N, C-alpha and C positions, 0 to 999 in steps of 0.2 A: 265363448264367454268374454265379455269386455275386460280390458287390461286393468281398469280401476277396481274391478270386483274380485281380483285374485288375492288370495291370502299371502301377504308378504311377511308375516311375522316369523316364518322359518328361515328367511333369507339371512345370509351371513351379514353381520353388523359392519364389517370392514372388508369389502370385496377386494381391495387392493393391498391388503395386509400381506406381509411376507409369509409364504407357506411354512408350516411347522418344520418340515424337513430342513429348509434353508436356515431357519432360526437355530435349530439344533447344531448345524455345522458352524455357525457363527459363535455360538456359546462354547462349543468344544474347542474351537480354535483359540478363543480368548482365554479359556482355562489353561490350555497348553502354553500360551504365551501371554501372561497377565500384563506385561508392560506394553503390549501392542494396542494402539488406538484404532478407531474406526477406519482411518485412511489406510493403515498398514493391513488391517484385516481385509478390507475391500481389495487391496492389491494382491494379497496372497490368494484369496478366493478366485480372483480373475486369472491369476497365473496358473492355478491348478485346473482351470477350466470347469469349475463346478457351476452347475446351472441351478437355479437362476442366480446370477451375480447381482448383488444389491448395491445401491448407492451408499456413499459414506454416511449420509444422513439416516438412511434406513437402518444401517448397522448400528449407528449411535442410538437410535430409538430402541432397538432390540437390547442393546447393552443396558440402557436405562431401565427398560421394562423388567429385566431379570436381575437388577441390582448389581450389575458388574461394573458400573461406573456411576459416579455421583453426577447428577445433572448440574450443568453450569448455566449461569445466566448469560445471555447473549452479550456480545460486545456493545459498547455504547454506540448510539447513533451519532452521525456526524453533527447533528443539530445540538447534541449535548455538550460538545467540546466548546470551550471558551477560547477564542482567538486572542492571544496576547499581542498587544501592540503598545508602542510608546504613546505617551499622553499628548505630545505635540510634534509637529513637523520638525525636521532637522535634528532630532535627538539621536536617531540611528538610521544609517543606510545599510542595507544588506546587499553585498556584492556576490556574484556567482559567475563562474566560467563554466560553460558547457560546450559539448562538441555536437556538431551537426554535420550531415553529409550532403553535399551538393548533388545535383542530378548527374554531374560528371563523375561522381564517385570520390571526389576530393573531400578531405575533412577540413572543417573550418571551426575555429573556436569563437564563441560568442560571449562577450562580457556584458552582463546585465547588472544594473543597480537600481534598487527601489528604496524610497523613503518608507520606513516602517509604519509610520502613522497614516500617511495619506495614500500609500501604495503608488505614488507617483514614480514613474520611470525616470531616474536621473541620468542614466547612461545605458545605451545599447549599442554595442560596437562589435563587428565581426573582424576577425584577424586570422591569418594562417597558422600562427603559433602563439600560445599564451606565455610569452616570455616577459621580462620586466618592462622593456620599453613599449611594446604594443599594448600592454595592460595599463601602464602608468599614464600614457598620453591621453587616452579618452577619459580616464579617471580624473586627471588634472583639469581637463576641459570642463568636466561636470562640476568640479570644485570651484573653478573660476566663474562658471555660469550661475550656480545656485548657492554658493557659499560652502563653508566647512561645517559638516555635521559634528555633533558632540562625540559620536562614536561610529565606527564602521565594523560590521560583522561579516565574516566570510567563513566558509567551510573548506576552502581550497588551500592546500598547502602552498601552492605557488603564490597566493596572495597574502599568506601569513608571514612571509619573509619580511625582513625589515626594509621594505621598499619605501616606506613613508619618509625616511630621511632624504630620499632622492627626489621627492615630489616637490615641485614649486607650488606650495599651497597658497601663497598670497602674492 
């Protein structure tokens, strides 16, 4: 008999659906531990070696299907976020110091500075340690080269110190 002529109406509607026995295990475990979410339930099922172990998303769908959690809307897409930026160049520079490892294994600190409006890199400098002088010298060079911005923003404690009074700004 050709494949197209077989009666497919009796076939299971969702062939990849979690077996009923596994759903019951998830439901029982959730009822015993009502504060556990899908991630913890998946971890505990895997730790106990219960077969078949389901993914976190499968466990979430089981919990929603049986009314054990309220379905949540997904997180916003990146395209939904509004990027805040200053209206004009030189209103704000953002400075950051980060660490990188050289192929030799030595650590190096990298000072970067961006103009918030244009995203122009006003400073990029590598140094062995991010102490006052190695940070202030390239920052002062950037100030002399591009001018003084209205504000400077940083999230590093090292740069939040009152180093500004030691910088030759003009």
